[in-house]
C-alpha positions, 0 to 999 in steps of 0.5 A, spaced: 235 873 876 235 870 869 230 864 868 236 860 866 244 859 869 250 855 866 254 852 871 261 851 870 267 848 875 272 853 873 270 860 870 276 859 865 272 854 862 267 859 859 272 862 854 272 869 852 269 868 845 263 865 848 257 868 848 255 873 854 250 868 858 248 867 865 254 863 867 255 861 874 261 858 878 259 851 881 261 853 888 257 859 888 251 855 886 252 850 891 253 855 897 250 862 895 243 863 898 240 866 892 240 860 888 237 855 894 231 860 894 230 861 887 224 859 884 222 852 881 222 855 874 229 856 874 233 852 869 240 849 870 245 847 865 250 843 868 257 843 864 261 841 870 268 838 869 266 831 872 259 828 874 262 822 878 259 820 884 259 825 889 263 830 885 262 838 885 258 836 878 254 831 881 252 835 887 250 841 883 245 836 879 243 833 886 241 840 889 238 843 883 233 837 884 232 838 891 231 845 890 226 843 884 230 847 879 229 844 872 236 841 871 240 837 865 243 832 866 239 829 872 242 825 877 238 819 874 242 820 867 248 821 871 247 815 875 245 811 868 251 814 865 256 812 870 254 805 870 255 804 863 249 801 862 243 803 858 237 803 862 233 807 857 226 808 854 225 802 849 233 801 847 231 795 842 227 801 838 234 805 838 238 799 836 233 797 831 234 805 828 242 804 829 241 798 824 237 801 819 242 807 818 248 804 819 247 797 816 246 800 809 252 798 805 257 804 804 262 804 799 269 804 803 266 803 810 269 797 813 270 799 820 267 795 826 266 801 831 266 808 831 264 814 836 259 820 835 259 826 839 252 829 840 251 836 843 244 838 846 241 832 841 245 835 835 250 831 831 254 833 825 252 827 821 245 828 818 244 821 817 244 820 825 241 826 827 234 823 828 238 817 833 241 823 836 235 827 838 232 820 841 238 819 845 238 826 848 231 825 849 233 819 853 239 821 856 238 829 857 246 830 858 249 837 854 254 833 851 254 825 849 259 821 846 256 814 843 260 808 841 257 804 836 260 797 835 258 791 829 256 785 833 253 781 828 249 788 827 250 795 829 249 796 836 250 802 841 256 799 845 257 805 850 255 812 852 259 817 856 258 824 858 263 829 854 265 836 858 266 843 856 273 844 858 276 838 853 272 840 847 277 842 841 276 848 837 272 845 832 267 841 837 266 848 840 263 851 834 258 845 834 257 846 841 255 853 841 251 852 835 247 847 838 247 851 845 244 857 841 238 852 838 237 849 845 236 855 849 232 859 843 227 853 844 227 852 851 228 858 855 228 864 851 221 863 848 217 861 854 211 858 852 204 860 854 203 854 859 208 858 864 202 862 865 198 857 868 197 854 875 200 847 873 202 843 866 199 837 864 202 832 859 197 828 856 201 822 852 198 819 846 199 816 840 196 819 833 197 813 829 194 808 834 188 805 831 184 804 837 186 809 842 183 810 849 181 817 847 179 820 840 181 826 837 175 830 839 176 828 847 183 830 847 181 837 844 176 837 850 181 836 855 185 841 852 180 846 852 177 845 859 184 844 862 185 851 860 179 853 863 181 850 870 188 853 870 191 847 867 195 847 861 194 841 857 199 839 852 199 833 848 206 829 847 208 823 844 213 817 845 219 821 842 217 827 848 220 822 853 226 827 855 221 833 856 217 829 862 221 834 867 218 840 864 211 838 866 207 837 873 203 831 871 202 826 866 195 823 864 196 817 859 191 817 853 195 811 850 194 803 850 198 801 856 203 795 857 208 793 861 213 791 856 211 798 853 214 805 853 207 807 856 210 804 863 217 807 862 213 814 861 209 812 868 215 810 871 219 816 869 214 821 871 213 817 878 221 818 879 220 825 878 215 826 883 210 828 878 202 826 879 201 821 874 195 817 871 196 811 870 201 810 875 206 804 874 203 800 880 196 800 876 199 799 870 202 793 873 196 790 876 191 791 871 194 789 864 195 782 867 189 778 867 193 773 871 194 778 877 187 780 876 184 773 877 188 772 883 186 779 886 178 778 885 178 771 887 182 773 894 177 778 895 171 774 894 169 778 888 165 774 883 168 773 876 167 767 870 170 761 872 177 761 871 183 756 870 190 758 869 193 754 864 200 751 863 202 746 858 202 741 863 195 742 865 192 744 858 189 737 857 185 737 863 182 744 862 175 742 859 174 737 865 173 743 869 170 748 864 165 746 859 165 748 852 165 753 849 171 756 853 174 763 852 182 763 852 186 769 853 193 772 853 194 775 860 196 782 857 191 783 852 186 789 850 180 791 846 178 784 845 185 782 842 188 776 844 181 773 846 179 767 843 173 762 843 174 755 842 168 750 841 172 743 842 178 740 844 181 740 837 181 748 837 183 748 845 189 745 843 191 749 837 189 756 840 193 754 846 199 752 842 199 759 839 198 763 845 204 759 849 209 762 844 207 769 847 206 767 854 208 761 859 201 762 862 194 763 859 187 764 862 181 759 860 174 762 862 167 760 862 163 763 856 158 768 859 154 771 853 150 777 854 148 782 849 152 788 853 158 789 858 157 794 863 163 799 864 163 803 870 169 809 870 171 810 877 176 816 879 179 816 886 174 811 888 168 815 885 164 813 880 164 818 874 160 814 868 156 808 866 156 805 860 153 799 856 158 796 851 154 792 846 157 786 842 159 787 835 153 785 830 153 777 829 159 777 834 160 775 841 165 780 843 165 788 843 170 789 838 170 784 832 177 784 829 177 781 822 182 776 820 187 776 814 191 782 811 188 789 811 183 787 816 178 791 820 175 792 826 168 792 828 165 795 834 158 794 838 154 800 840 154 804 846 149 807 851 151 812 857 147 812 863 147 817 869 151 813 875 144 814 879 140 811 874 145 804 873 143 798 878 146 799 885 149 792 885 153 794 878 156 800 881 158 797 888 161 791 885 165 796 880 167 800 886 169 795 890 173 792 885 177 798 883 179 800 890 183 793 890 187 797 885 188 804 888 185 811 887 187 812 880 182 812 874 179 805 872 174 802 868 171 796 871 167 791 866 162 787 868 156 782 866 149 782 869 148 774 868 142 770 871 147 768 877 148 775 878 154 780 877 160 778 874 167 782 874 170 781 867 176 785 868 179 792 871 182 797 866 187 802 868 186 807 862 178 806 860 176 810 854 174 817 854 171 818 847 167 824 845 160 822 843 160 816 848 163 816 855 161 824 855 154 823 853 151 824 859 156 829 863 159 832 857 164 837 858 163 836 866 166 829 865 173 832 862 172 838 868 172 832 873 178 829 871 182 835 870 180 838 877 182 831 880 189 832 877 189 839 881 187 836 887 192 831 887 197 837 885 195 841 891 196 836 896 203 834 893 205 842 894 201 842 901 196 847 899 
């Protein structure tokens, strides 16, 4: 059997002048045993006449997913399109892109609505090609029609699937060209990674100023992964539509709820992939209000904390002495964290933070020369670091104010797990276990009053030259091997 098949509802839909490709009648795909027993790498291109709920076309995609074939469009895409709703990755970014392109003055263009047809991510209008690619990345349907409307500014109004049998002669020509390009990129040239046991996508942002893993660390993951029989491939935000090509996702990008990293995690989970950071861990770890409640409920010591609202702001300094640390709930890398020394600063800084969040955290100020960081994977400590405060500053990261600002970072020292204080390890392990069995970095302070947990990070740093100083490449190997273990369990091995 070929490594890919094209499904049509009526054999006459694949016309005589179309290229000779492995075309299969939808009824045969649904009924014949050779297709139900085909391997998981079979790629299925569903070109049925209808994708409505419980139609033949819908069942083709549904059974393809049950058979673990790699099908487009997926059932999720069909459901999204059928509701005429855009449940997509960062749709605001797409609308912004629409406005950038269509908002430019064009002589003689007075329309307030128009349609664009997209064929496998390709479109006839060159100025809209990047948008077409992005839409195909989110909605991997072979043929899409997009309606744009001018509603104050240009926006995507509706999306719907087109069907092969309804194409005009001119559209057929565009379709066949786009199909040839799509097949050559995806199927006719199998990538070397198909020789590996598993395929791991590692999401990163090459433009991020302070990523969770530096470039040398990413390359170590790739090299060690291959030694472990895992093909590790770097992907970016634009590769959202390719997630189903992989067995697992490892997020090496700073996470957030209102962020594409969370959408990637949710998509990977819905595809049945192994994913770190999983959506639940992102949800729990990125919000400091949640962490405060969680740790207090389980009697894990943390700095004295007050959840601040506009109506109790005036009473905060009666509960916590100055200086007070104010935090937005979802900050990272010392961003959104401010120290205030008196009531004037308290009111001024809190006022600014309330513009972004209805709740703010106020904490007692506990200065130490360094914070402990314990990296924990699947409830097992992996590494221990001391992160020292930035020179002449009270935080590890010092973000300089003003335009063109720079960020200064304190030094770091890495220890063997067995050489770190036992109480640090035990406290970190207990805290991380409250989140799950993923990959976490627990930050703690060692004070005169004992060990205090500052926060739990869902995507702790793995930087070459810092966290890997003790274990070296074994650190990367332990993480890759954990993915293999999870994947083996999922497949019942």
